[in-house]
PDB file of N, CA, C and O in Angstrom:
ATOM      1  N   MET A   1      15.033   0.310  -1.713  1.00  0.00           N
ATOM      2  CA  MET A   1      14.009   1.439  -1.346  1.00  0.00           C
ATOM      3  C   MET A   1      13.220   1.648  -2.664  1.00  0.00           C
ATOM      4  O   MET A   1      13.833   1.673  -3.731  1.00  0.00           O
ATOM      5  N   CYS A   2      11.957   1.790  -2.618  1.00  0.00           N
ATOM      6  CA  CYS A   2      11.104   1.988  -3.602  1.00  0.00           C
ATOM      7  C   CYS A   2       9.717   2.938  -3.106  1.00  0.00           C
ATOM      8  O   CYS A   2       9.519   3.295  -1.944  1.00  0.00           O
ATOM      9  N   SER A   3       9.047   3.169  -3.991  1.00  0.00           N
ATOM     10  CA  SER A   3       7.892   4.179  -3.925  1.00  0.00           C
ATOM     11  C   SER A   3       6.743   3.164  -4.563  1.00  0.00           C
ATOM     12  O   SER A   3       6.909   2.467  -5.564  1.00  0.00           O
ATOM     13  N   GLY A   4       5.624   3.235  -3.812  1.00  0.00           N
ATOM     14  CA  GLY A   4       4.519   2.411  -4.134  1.00  0.00           C
ATOM     15  C   GLY A   4       3.753   3.187  -5.398  1.00  0.00           C
ATOM     16  O   GLY A   4       4.332   4.112  -5.968  1.00  0.00           O
ATOM     17  N   GLY A   5       2.538   2.797  -5.767  1.00  0.00           N
ATOM     18  CA  GLY A   5       1.768   3.484  -6.796  1.00  0.00           C
ATOM     19  C   GLY A   5       0.250   3.195  -6.730  1.00  0.00           C
ATOM     20  O   GLY A   5      -0.097   2.200  -6.094  1.00  0.00           O
ATOM     21  N   THR A   6      -0.665   3.947  -7.309  1.00  0.00           N
ATOM     22  CA  THR A   6      -1.964   3.888  -6.959  1.00  0.00           C
ATOM     23  C   THR A   6      -2.562   3.425  -8.279  1.00  0.00           C
ATOM     24  O   THR A   6      -2.301   4.001  -9.335  1.00  0.00           O
ATOM     25  N   PRO A   7      -3.321   2.437  -8.202  1.00  0.00           N
ATOM     26  CA  PRO A   7      -3.776   1.819  -9.427  1.00  0.00           C
ATOM     27  C   PRO A   7      -5.230   2.691  -9.816  1.00  0.00           C
ATOM     28  O   PRO A   7      -6.052   3.035  -8.967  1.00  0.00           O
ATOM     29  N   SER A   8      -5.329   2.923 -11.085  1.00  0.00           N
ATOM     30  CA  SER A   8      -6.362   3.781 -11.559  1.00  0.00           C
ATOM     31  C   SER A   8      -7.643   3.383 -10.888  1.00  0.00           C
ATOM     32  O   SER A   8      -8.000   2.212 -11.022  1.00  0.00           O
ATOM     33  N   THR A   9      -8.341   4.165 -10.220  1.00  0.00           N
ATOM     34  CA  THR A   9      -9.890   3.934  -9.483  1.00  0.00           C
ATOM     35  C   THR A   9     -10.904   4.117 -10.895  1.00  0.00           C
ATOM     36  O   THR A   9     -12.115   3.933 -10.775  1.00  0.00           O
ATOM     37  N   ARG A  10     -10.346   4.466 -12.131  1.00  0.00           N
ATOM     38  CA  ARG A  10     -11.362   4.368 -13.066  1.00  0.00           C
ATOM     39  C   ARG A  10     -11.235   2.949 -13.619  1.00  0.00           C
ATOM     40  O   ARG A  10     -12.129   2.632 -14.404  1.00  0.00           O
ATOM     41  N   VAL A  11     -10.438   2.171 -13.400  1.00  0.00           N
ATOM     42  CA  VAL A  11     -10.427   0.689 -13.927  1.00  0.00           C
ATOM     43  C   VAL A  11     -11.005  -0.082 -12.630  1.00  0.00           C
ATOM     44  O   VAL A  11     -10.240  -0.308 -11.693  1.00  0.00           O
ATOM     45  N   LYS A  12     -12.205  -0.438 -12.584  1.00  0.00           N
ATOM     46  CA  LYS A  12     -12.791  -0.779 -11.539  1.00  0.00           C
ATOM     47  C   LYS A  12     -12.585  -2.481 -11.301  1.00  0.00           C
ATOM     48  O   LYS A  12     -12.893  -3.086 -10.274  1.00  0.00           O
ATOM     49  N   GLU A  13     -11.987  -3.063 -12.523  1.00  0.00           N
ATOM     50  CA  GLU A  13     -11.690  -4.557 -12.245  1.00  0.00           C
ATOM     51  C   GLU A  13     -10.505  -4.354 -11.318  1.00  0.00           C
ATOM     52  O   GLU A  13     -10.421  -5.291 -10.523  1.00  0.00           O
ATOM     53  N   PHE A  14      -9.529  -3.400 -11.156  1.00  0.00           N
ATOM     54  CA  PHE A  14      -8.502  -3.437 -10.236  1.00  0.00           C
ATOM     55  C   PHE A  14      -8.899  -3.441  -8.726  1.00  0.00           C
ATOM     56  O   PHE A  14      -8.038  -3.592  -7.859  1.00  0.00           O
ATOM     57  N   TYR A  15     -10.090  -3.288  -8.457  1.00  0.00           N
ATOM     58  CA  TYR A  15     -10.489  -3.230  -6.812  1.00  0.00           C
ATOM     59  C   TYR A  15     -11.790  -4.326  -6.687  1.00  0.00           C
ATOM     60  O   TYR A  15     -12.192  -4.501  -5.537  1.00  0.00           O
ATOM     61  N   ILE A  16     -12.364  -4.949  -7.588  1.00  0.00           N
ATOM     62  CA  ILE A  16     -13.567  -5.886  -7.540  1.00  0.00           C
ATOM     63  C   ILE A  16     -12.795  -7.143  -7.185  1.00  0.00           C
ATOM     64  O   ILE A  16     -11.942  -7.672  -7.898  1.00  0.00           O
ATOM     65  N   ASP A  17     -13.196  -7.544  -6.018  1.00  0.00           N
ATOM     66  CA  ASP A  17     -12.531  -9.104  -5.420  1.00  0.00           C
ATOM     67  C   ASP A  17     -11.213  -9.000  -5.425  1.00  0.00           C
ATOM     68  O   ASP A  17     -10.555  -9.963  -5.818  1.00  0.00           O
ATOM     69  N   GLY A  18     -10.685  -8.020  -5.065  1.00  0.00           N
ATOM     70  CA  GLY A  18      -9.075  -7.892  -4.683  1.00  0.00           C
ATOM     71  C   GLY A  18      -8.673  -8.771  -3.644  1.00  0.00           C
ATOM     72  O   GLY A  18      -9.477  -8.985  -2.736  1.00  0.00           O
ATOM     73  N   THR A  19      -7.387  -9.398  -3.629  1.00  0.00           N
ATOM     74  CA  THR A  19      -6.956 -10.131  -2.448  1.00  0.00           C
ATOM     75  C   THR A  19      -5.580  -9.687  -2.098  1.00  0.00           C
ATOM     76  O   THR A  19      -4.996 -10.292  -1.200  1.00  0.00           O
ATOM     77  N   VAL A  20      -4.980  -8.667  -2.726  1.00  0.00           N
ATOM     78  CA  VAL A  20      -3.780  -7.884  -2.347  1.00  0.00           C
ATOM     79  C   VAL A  20      -4.160  -6.718  -1.616  1.00  0.00           C
ATOM     80  O   VAL A  20      -4.729  -5.736  -2.094  1.00  0.00           O
ATOM     81  N   PRO A  21      -3.761  -6.907  -0.258  1.00  0.00           N
ATOM     82  CA  PRO A  21      -3.807  -5.641   0.626  1.00  0.00           C
ATOM     83  C   PRO A  21      -3.144  -4.385  -0.019  1.00  0.00           C
ATOM     84  O   PRO A  21      -2.011  -4.514  -0.484  1.00  0.00           O
ATOM     85  N   TRP A  22      -3.718  -3.294  -0.073  1.00  0.00           N
ATOM     86  CA  TRP A  22      -3.342  -1.987  -0.494  1.00  0.00           C
ATOM     87  C   TRP A  22      -3.445  -0.936   0.647  1.00  0.00           C
ATOM     88  O   TRP A  22      -4.539  -0.463   0.955  1.00  0.00           O
ATOM     89  N   ILE A  23      -2.288  -0.575   1.272  1.00  0.00           N
ATOM     90  CA  ILE A  23      -2.380   0.144   2.550  1.00  0.00           C
ATOM     91  C   ILE A  23      -2.144   1.733   1.743  1.00  0.00           C
ATOM     92  O   ILE A  23      -1.583   1.953   0.669  1.00  0.00           O
ATOM     93  N   LYS A  24      -2.830   2.753   2.750  1.00  0.00           N
ATOM     94  CA  LYS A  24      -2.647   4.050   2.528  1.00  0.00           C
ATOM     95  C   LYS A  24      -1.898   4.612   3.593  1.00  0.00           C
ATOM     96  O   LYS A  24      -1.726   3.985   4.638  1.00  0.00           O
ATOM     97  N   THR A  25      -1.430   5.771   3.401  1.00  0.00           N
ATOM     98  CA  THR A  25      -0.649   6.606   4.577  1.00  0.00           C
ATOM     99  C   THR A  25      -1.327   6.506   5.956  1.00  0.00           C
ATOM    100  O   THR A  25      -0.678   6.459   7.002  1.00  0.00           O
ATOM    101  N   LYS A  26      -2.631   6.478   5.898  1.00  0.00           N
ATOM    102  CA  LYS A  26      -3.136   6.519   7.094  1.00  0.00           C
ATOM    103  C   LYS A  26      -3.366   5.441   7.999  1.00  0.00           C
ATOM    104  O   LYS A  26      -3.805   5.499   9.148  1.00  0.00           O
ATOM    105  N   GLU A  27      -2.913   4.171   7.144  1.00  0.00           N
ATOM    106  CA  GLU A  27      -2.776   3.085   7.993  1.00  0.00           C
ATOM    107  C   GLU A  27      -1.425   2.856   8.593  1.00  0.00           C
ATOM    108  O   GLU A  27      -1.277   2.212   9.632  1.00  0.00           O
ATOM    109  N   VAL A  28      -0.424   3.404   7.908  1.00  0.00           N
ATOM    110  CA  VAL A  28       0.982   3.286   8.331  1.00  0.00           C
ATOM    111  C   VAL A  28       1.031   4.323   9.950  1.00  0.00           C
ATOM    112  O   VAL A  28       1.020   5.554   9.960  1.00  0.00           O
ATOM    113  N   ASN A  29       1.074   3.569  10.998  1.00  0.00           N
ATOM    114  CA  ASN A  29       1.179   4.347  12.230  1.00  0.00           C
ATOM    115  C   ASN A  29       2.105   3.992  13.426  1.00  0.00           C
ATOM    116  O   ASN A  29       1.780   3.949  14.612  1.00  0.00           O
ATOM    117  N   ASN A  30       3.158   3.779  12.954  1.00  0.00           N
ATOM    118  CA  ASN A  30       4.079   3.312  14.092  1.00  0.00           C
ATOM    119  C   ASN A  30       3.706   1.882  14.831  1.00  0.00           C
ATOM    120  O   ASN A  30       3.745   1.582  16.024  1.00  0.00           O
ATOM    121  N   CYS A  31       3.291   1.033  13.545  1.00  0.00           N
ATOM    122  CA  CYS A  31       2.781  -0.118  13.930  1.00  0.00           C
ATOM    123  C   CYS A  31       3.441  -1.385  12.911  1.00  0.00           C
ATOM    124  O   CYS A  31       4.348  -1.342  12.080  1.00  0.00           O
ATOM    125  N   LYS A  32       2.552  -2.521  13.377  1.00  0.00           N
ATOM    126  CA  LYS A  32       2.750  -3.729  12.452  1.00  0.00           C
ATOM    127  C   LYS A  32       1.484  -3.782  11.669  1.00  0.00           C
ATOM    128  O   LYS A  32       0.416  -3.563  12.240  1.00  0.00           O
ATOM    129  N   VAL A  33       1.537  -4.068  10.355  1.00  0.00           N
ATOM    130  CA  VAL A  33       0.635  -4.197   9.419  1.00  0.00           C
ATOM    131  C   VAL A  33       0.007  -5.533   9.062  1.00  0.00           C
ATOM    132  O   VAL A  33       0.645  -6.265   8.305  1.00  0.00           O
ATOM    133  N   PHE A  34      -1.164  -5.928   9.518  1.00  0.00           N
ATOM    134  CA  PHE A  34      -1.789  -7.217   9.381  1.00  0.00           C
ATOM    135  C   PHE A  34      -2.649  -7.269   8.292  1.00  0.00           C
ATOM    136  O   PHE A  34      -2.785  -8.338   7.696  1.00  0.00           O
ATOM    137  N   SER A  35      -3.258  -6.257   7.939  1.00  0.00           N
ATOM    138  CA  SER A  35      -4.452  -5.926   7.142  1.00  0.00           C
ATOM    139  C   SER A  35      -4.633  -4.677   6.441  1.00  0.00           C
ATOM    140  O   SER A  35      -3.921  -3.723   6.756  1.00  0.00           O
ATOM    141  N   ALA A  36      -5.477  -4.567   5.551  1.00  0.00           N
ATOM    142  CA  ALA A  36      -5.721  -3.222   4.808  1.00  0.00           C
ATOM    143  C   ALA A  36      -7.207  -2.994   4.803  1.00  0.00           C
ATOM    144  O   ALA A  36      -8.001  -3.932   4.873  1.00  0.00           O
ATOM    145  N   GLU A  37      -7.590  -1.668   4.716  1.00  0.00           N
ATOM    146  CA  GLU A  37      -8.781  -1.248   4.486  1.00  0.00           C
ATOM    147  C   GLU A  37      -9.255  -1.596   2.994  1.00  0.00           C
ATOM    148  O   GLU A  37     -10.440  -1.877   2.815  1.00  0.00           O
ATOM    149  N   THR A  38      -8.409  -1.585   1.981  1.00  0.00           N
ATOM    150  CA  THR A  38      -8.712  -1.918   0.538  1.00  0.00           C
ATOM    151  C   THR A  38      -7.705  -2.833   0.279  1.00  0.00           C
ATOM    152  O   THR A  38      -6.590  -2.952   0.787  1.00  0.00           O
ATOM    153  N   TYR A  39      -8.385  -3.589  -0.768  1.00  0.00           N
ATOM    154  CA  TYR A  39      -7.568  -4.560  -1.431  1.00  0.00           C
ATOM    155  C   TYR A  39      -7.848  -4.631  -2.823  1.00  0.00           C
ATOM    156  O   TYR A  39      -8.981  -4.521  -3.290  1.00  0.00           O
ATOM    157  N   ILE A  40      -6.635  -4.847  -3.596  1.00  0.00           N
ATOM    158  CA  ILE A  40      -6.410  -4.759  -5.213  1.00  0.00           C
ATOM    159  C   ILE A  40      -6.276  -6.198  -5.749  1.00  0.00           C
ATOM    160  O   ILE A  40      -5.979  -7.195  -5.089  1.00  0.00           O
ATOM    161  N   THR A  41      -6.520  -6.132  -6.929  1.00  0.00           N
ATOM    162  CA  THR A  41      -6.289  -7.475  -7.672  1.00  0.00           C
ATOM    163  C   THR A  41      -4.829  -7.553  -8.136  1.00  0.00           C
ATOM    164  O   THR A  41      -4.175  -6.512  -8.186  1.00  0.00           O
ATOM    165  N   GLU A  42      -4.263  -8.769  -8.492  1.00  0.00           N
ATOM    166  CA  GLU A  42      -3.138  -8.985  -9.073  1.00  0.00           C
ATOM    167  C   GLU A  42      -3.042  -8.243 -10.344  1.00  0.00           C
ATOM    168  O   GLU A  42      -1.946  -7.742 -10.596  1.00  0.00           O
ATOM    169  N   ASP A  43      -4.007  -8.087 -11.189  1.00  0.00           N
ATOM    170  CA  ASP A  43      -3.880  -7.330 -12.285  1.00  0.00           C
ATOM    171  C   ASP A  43      -3.482  -5.914 -12.029  1.00  0.00           C
ATOM    172  O   ASP A  43      -2.835  -5.240 -12.831  1.00  0.00           O
ATOM    173  N   ALA A  44      -3.956  -5.455 -10.727  1.00  0.00           N
ATOM    174  CA  ALA A  44      -3.542  -3.816 -10.522  1.00  0.00           C
ATOM    175  C   ALA A  44      -2.187  -4.097 -10.363  1.00  0.00           C
ATOM    176  O   ALA A  44      -1.467  -3.195 -10.791  1.00  0.00           O
ATOM    177  N   ILE A  45      -1.631  -5.015  -9.906  1.00  0.00           N
ATOM    178  CA  ILE A  45      -0.049  -5.133  -9.848  1.00  0.00           C
ATOM    179  C   ILE A  45       0.780  -4.907 -10.957  1.00  0.00           C
ATOM    180  O   ILE A  45       1.690  -4.088 -11.081  1.00  0.00           O
ATOM    181  N   THR A  46       0.306  -5.822 -11.826  1.00  0.00           N
ATOM    182  CA  THR A  46       0.870  -5.962 -13.036  1.00  0.00           C
ATOM    183  C   THR A  46       0.759  -5.094 -13.971  1.00  0.00           C
ATOM    184  O   THR A  46       1.654  -4.899 -14.793  1.00  0.00           O
ATOM    185  N   LYS A  47      -0.562  -4.352 -13.953  1.00  0.00           N
ATOM    186  CA  LYS A  47      -0.965  -3.367 -15.249  1.00  0.00           C
ATOM    187  C   LYS A  47      -1.117  -2.057 -14.538  1.00  0.00           C
ATOM    188  O   LYS A  47      -2.089  -1.373 -14.861  1.00  0.00           O
ATOM    189  N   SER A  48      -0.272  -1.588 -13.583  1.00  0.00           N
ATOM    190  CA  SER A  48      -0.296  -0.480 -13.007  1.00  0.00           C
ATOM    191  C   SER A  48       1.069  -0.102 -12.413  1.00  0.00           C
ATOM    192  O   SER A  48       2.077  -0.792 -12.567  1.00  0.00           O
ATOM    193  N   THR A  49       1.019   1.215 -11.621  1.00  0.00           N
ATOM    194  CA  THR A  49       2.190   1.521 -10.824  1.00  0.00           C
ATOM    195  C   THR A  49       2.410   0.765  -9.590  1.00  0.00           C
ATOM    196  O   THR A  49       3.499   0.741  -9.018  1.00  0.00           O
ATOM    197  N   ALA A  50       1.397   0.169  -9.198  1.00  0.00           N
ATOM    198  CA  ALA A  50       1.612  -0.550  -7.793  1.00  0.00           C
ATOM    199  C   ALA A  50       2.538  -1.386  -7.902  1.00  0.00           C
ATOM    200  O   ALA A  50       2.832  -1.948  -8.957  1.00  0.00           O
ATOM    201  N   LYS A  51       3.116  -1.560  -6.776  1.00  0.00           N
ATOM    202  CA  LYS A  51       4.269  -2.642  -6.568  1.00  0.00           C
ATOM    203  C   LYS A  51       3.852  -3.614  -5.137  1.00  0.00           C
ATOM    204  O   LYS A  51       3.330  -3.156  -4.121  1.00  0.00           O
ATOM    205  N   LEU A  52       4.200  -4.923  -5.347  1.00  0.00           N
ATOM    206  CA  LEU A  52       3.940  -5.721  -4.443  1.00  0.00           C
ATOM    207  C   LEU A  52       5.346  -5.653  -3.327  1.00  0.00           C
ATOM    208  O   LEU A  52       6.464  -5.949  -3.749  1.00  0.00           O
ATOM    209  N   ILE A  53       5.149  -5.280  -2.051  1.00  0.00           N
ATOM    210  CA  ILE A  53       6.176  -5.114  -1.099  1.00  0.00           C
ATOM    211  C   ILE A  53       6.257  -6.552  -0.432  1.00  0.00           C
ATOM    212  O   ILE A  53       5.185  -7.062  -0.104  1.00  0.00           O
ATOM    213  N   PRO A  54       7.334  -7.193  -0.222  1.00  0.00           N
ATOM    214  CA  PRO A  54       7.328  -8.347   0.477  1.00  0.00           C
ATOM    215  C   PRO A  54       7.199  -8.158   1.976  1.00  0.00           C
ATOM    216  O   PRO A  54       7.591  -7.100   2.468  1.00  0.00           O
ATOM    217  N   GLU A  55       6.594  -9.261   2.858  1.00  0.00           N
ATOM    218  CA  GLU A  55       6.410  -9.303   4.231  1.00  0.00           C
ATOM    219  C   GLU A  55       7.578  -8.982   5.003  1.00  0.00           C
ATOM    220  O   GLU A  55       8.679  -9.456   4.724  1.00  0.00           O
ATOM    221  N   ASN A  56       7.372  -8.157   6.007  1.00  0.00           N
ATOM    222  CA  ASN A  56       8.466  -7.829   7.168  1.00  0.00           C
ATOM    223  C   ASN A  56       9.517  -6.676   6.391  1.00  0.00           C
ATOM    224  O   ASN A  56      10.736  -6.847   6.426  1.00  0.00           O
ATOM    225  N   SER A  57       8.977  -5.648   5.785  1.00  0.00           N
ATOM    226  CA  SER A  57       9.719  -4.693   5.025  1.00  0.00           C
ATOM    227  C   SER A  57       9.316  -3.592   6.037  1.00  0.00           C
ATOM    228  O   SER A  57       8.309  -3.684   6.738  1.00  0.00           O
ATOM    229  N   VAL A  58      10.104  -2.629   6.062  1.00  0.00           N
ATOM    230  CA  VAL A  58      10.100  -1.299   6.723  1.00  0.00           C
ATOM    231  C   VAL A  58       9.215  -0.482   5.750  1.00  0.00           C
ATOM    232  O   VAL A  58       9.591  -0.388   4.582  1.00  0.00           O
ATOM    233  N   ILE A  59       7.997   0.152   6.170  1.00  0.00           N
ATOM    234  CA  ILE A  59       7.493   1.118   5.219  1.00  0.00           C
ATOM    235  C   ILE A  59       7.513   2.178   5.888  1.00  0.00           C
ATOM    236  O   ILE A  59       7.204   2.162   7.079  1.00  0.00           O
ATOM    237  N   ILE A  60       7.893   3.341   5.232  1.00  0.00           N
ATOM    238  CA  ILE A  60       8.064   4.596   5.598  1.00  0.00           C
ATOM    239  C   ILE A  60       7.231   5.807   4.829  1.00  0.00           C
ATOM    240  O   ILE A  60       7.498   6.089   3.661  1.00  0.00           O
ATOM    241  N   VAL A  61       6.198   6.503   5.578  1.00  0.00           N
ATOM    242  CA  VAL A  61       5.312   7.284   4.922  1.00  0.00           C
ATOM    243  C   VAL A  61       6.404   8.783   4.453  1.00  0.00           C
ATOM    244  O   VAL A  61       6.961   9.455   5.321  1.00  0.00           O
ATOM    245  N   MET A  62       6.515   9.041   3.135  1.00  0.00           N
ATOM    246  CA  MET A  62       7.414   9.959   2.692  1.00  0.00           C
ATOM    247  C   MET A  62       6.839  11.446   2.746  1.00  0.00           C
ATOM    248  O   MET A  62       7.498  12.469   2.929  1.00  0.00           O
ATOM    249  N   TYR A  63       5.452  11.339   2.544  1.00  0.00           N
ATOM    250  CA  TYR A  63       4.754  12.782   2.375  1.00  0.00           C
ATOM    251  C   TYR A  63       3.533  12.688   3.078  1.00  0.00           C
ATOM    252  O   TYR A  63       2.900  11.643   3.225  1.00  0.00           O
ATOM    253  N   GLY A  64       3.138  14.071   3.614  1.00  0.00           N
ATOM    254  CA  GLY A  64       1.861  14.383   4.261  1.00  0.00           C
ATOM    255  C   GLY A  64       1.950  15.386   4.995  1.00  0.00           C
ATOM    256  O   GLY A  64       2.979  16.029   5.202  1.00  0.00           O
ATOM    257  N   ASN A  65       0.555  15.652   5.572  1.00  0.00           N
ATOM    258  CA  ASN A  65       0.455  16.781   6.397  1.00  0.00           C
ATOM    259  C   ASN A  65       0.521  16.475   7.962  1.00  0.00           C
ATOM    260  O   ASN A  65       0.265  15.350   8.391  1.00  0.00           O
ATOM    261  N   GLY A  66       0.832  17.398   8.680  1.00  0.00           N
ATOM    262  CA  GLY A  66       1.079  17.235  10.071  1.00  0.00           C
ATOM    263  C   GLY A  66       2.007  16.153  10.341  1.00  0.00           C
ATOM    264  O   GLY A  66       3.085  16.161   9.745  1.00  0.00           O
ATOM    265  N   ASP A  67       1.701  15.110  11.257  1.00  0.00           N
ATOM    266  CA  ASP A  67       2.722  14.174  11.714  1.00  0.00           C
ATOM    267  C   ASP A  67       2.506  12.800  10.928  1.00  0.00           C
ATOM    268  O   ASP A  67       2.732  11.716  11.467  1.00  0.00           O
ATOM    269  N   THR A  68       2.077  12.920   9.684  1.00  0.00           N
ATOM    270  CA  THR A  68       1.907  11.874   8.959  1.00  0.00           C
ATOM    271  C   THR A  68       3.325  11.522   8.298  1.00  0.00           C
ATOM    272  O   THR A  68       3.721  10.370   8.475  1.00  0.00           O
ATOM    273  N   ALA A  69       3.985  12.239   7.689  1.00  0.00           N
ATOM    274  CA  ALA A  69       5.402  12.115   7.359  1.00  0.00           C
ATOM    275  C   ALA A  69       6.145  11.667   8.025  1.00  0.00           C
ATOM    276  O   ALA A  69       6.346  12.300   9.062  1.00  0.00           O
ATOM    277  N   GLY A  70       6.965  10.342   7.817  1.00  0.00           N
ATOM    278  CA  GLY A  70       7.993   9.912   8.576  1.00  0.00           C
ATOM    279  C   GLY A  70       7.273   8.716   9.709  1.00  0.00           C
ATOM    280  O   GLY A  70       7.900   8.056  10.538  1.00  0.00           O
ATOM    281  N   ARG A  71       5.946   8.683   9.479  1.00  0.00           N
ATOM    282  CA  ARG A  71       5.309   7.285  10.001  1.00  0.00           C
ATOM    283  C   ARG A  71       6.207   6.273   9.713  1.00  0.00           C
ATOM    284  O   ARG A  71       6.962   6.447   8.757  1.00  0.00           O
ATOM    285  N   VAL A  72       6.282   5.120  10.435  1.00  0.00           N
ATOM    286  CA  VAL A  72       6.845   3.823   9.910  1.00  0.00           C
ATOM    287  C   VAL A  72       5.939   2.579  10.278  1.00  0.00           C
ATOM    288  O   VAL A  72       5.069   2.637  11.146  1.00  0.00           O
ATOM    289  N   ALA A  73       6.173   1.650   9.669  1.00  0.00           N
ATOM    290  CA  ALA A  73       5.376   0.279   9.998  1.00  0.00           C
ATOM    291  C   ALA A  73       6.025  -0.943   9.582  1.00  0.00           C
ATOM    292  O   ALA A  73       6.893  -0.673   8.753  1.00  0.00           O
ATOM    293  N   ILE A  74       5.960  -2.050   9.801  1.00  0.00           N
ATOM    294  CA  ILE A  74       6.481  -3.200   9.413  1.00  0.00           C
ATOM    295  C   ILE A  74       5.210  -4.003   8.770  1.00  0.00           C
ATOM    296  O   ILE A  74       4.198  -4.056   9.469  1.00  0.00           O
ATOM    297  N   ASN A  75       5.194  -4.539   7.679  1.00  0.00           N
ATOM    298  CA  ASN A  75       4.100  -4.968   7.018  1.00  0.00           C
ATOM    299  C   ASN A  75       4.326  -6.527   7.473  1.00  0.00           C
ATOM    300  O   ASN A  75       5.472  -6.958   7.347  1.00  0.00           O
ATOM    301  N   LYS A  76       3.368  -7.361   7.968  1.00  0.00           N
ATOM    302  CA  LYS A  76       3.458  -8.685   8.594  1.00  0.00           C
ATOM    303  C   LYS A  76       2.924  -9.561   7.382  1.00  0.00           C
ATOM    304  O   LYS A  76       3.041 -10.784   7.448  1.00  0.00           O
ATOM    305  N   ILE A  77       2.307  -8.926   6.217  1.00  0.00           N
ATOM    306  CA  ILE A  77       1.965  -9.516   5.327  1.00  0.00           C
ATOM    307  C   ILE A  77       2.477  -9.046   3.915  1.00  0.00           C
ATOM    308  O   ILE A  77       2.938  -7.906   3.972  1.00  0.00           O
ATOM    309  N   PRO A  78       2.520  -9.580   2.741  1.00  0.00           N
ATOM    310  CA  PRO A  78       2.617  -8.816   1.388  1.00  0.00           C
ATOM    311  C   PRO A  78       1.781  -7.771   1.222  1.00  0.00           C
ATOM    312  O   PRO A  78       0.599  -8.009   1.472  1.00  0.00           O
ATOM    313  N   VAL A  79       2.090  -6.562   0.831  1.00  0.00           N
ATOM    314  CA  VAL A  79       1.269  -5.394   0.519  1.00  0.00           C
ATOM    315  C   VAL A  79       1.716  -4.769  -0.572  1.00  0.00           C
ATOM    316  O   VAL A  79       2.827  -4.932  -1.077  1.00  0.00           O
ATOM    317  N   ALA A  80       0.659  -3.879  -1.039  1.00  0.00           N
ATOM    318  CA  ALA A  80       0.915  -2.726  -2.191  1.00  0.00           C
ATOM    319  C   ALA A  80       0.691  -1.495  -1.399  1.00  0.00           C
ATOM    320  O   ALA A  80      -0.074  -1.549  -0.435  1.00  0.00           O
ATOM    321  N   THR A  81       1.360  -0.253  -1.755  1.00  0.00           N
ATOM    322  CA  THR A  81       1.112   1.041  -1.121  1.00  0.00           C
ATOM    323  C   THR A  81       0.856   1.955  -2.041  1.00  0.00           C
ATOM    324  O   THR A  81       1.021   1.714  -3.237  1.00  0.00           O
ATOM    325  N   ASN A  82       0.442   3.062  -1.609  1.00  0.00           N
ATOM    326  CA  ASN A  82       0.522   4.107  -2.612  1.00  0.00           C
ATOM    327  C   ASN A  82       1.641   4.965  -2.575  1.00  0.00           C
ATOM    328  O   ASN A  82       2.409   4.810  -1.625  1.00  0.00           O
ATOM    329  N   GLN A  83       1.913   5.898  -3.467  1.00  0.00           N
ATOM    330  CA  GLN A  83       3.188   6.521  -3.654  1.00  0.00           C
ATOM    331  C   GLN A  83       3.743   7.406  -2.577  1.00  0.00           C
ATOM    332  O   GLN A  83       4.886   7.861  -2.627  1.00  0.00           O
ATOM    333  N   ALA A  84       2.777   7.669  -1.464  1.00  0.00           N
ATOM    334  CA  ALA A  84       3.095   8.650  -0.485  1.00  0.00           C
ATOM    335  C   ALA A  84       4.229   7.953   0.701  1.00  0.00           C
ATOM    336  O   ALA A  84       4.636   8.636   1.640  1.00  0.00           O
TER     337      ALA A  84
END
């Protein structure tokens, strides 16, 4: 089990032409994840707190307001996630 991390938005190079799907808690909605709204670069993985999660992992939202906490998903592609 691990927690994700958010690459600094101050480092624009982490987000320009990114190829690694980076999912946020709002995208985890008791479903399978095939894509993401945001993509980060490989540098964002190696030079920040972001971690690559292998496909077919169970993703659980640990924090959130309302019904967000406790949501689950299975990622069908390798993804990175925020820390929530």
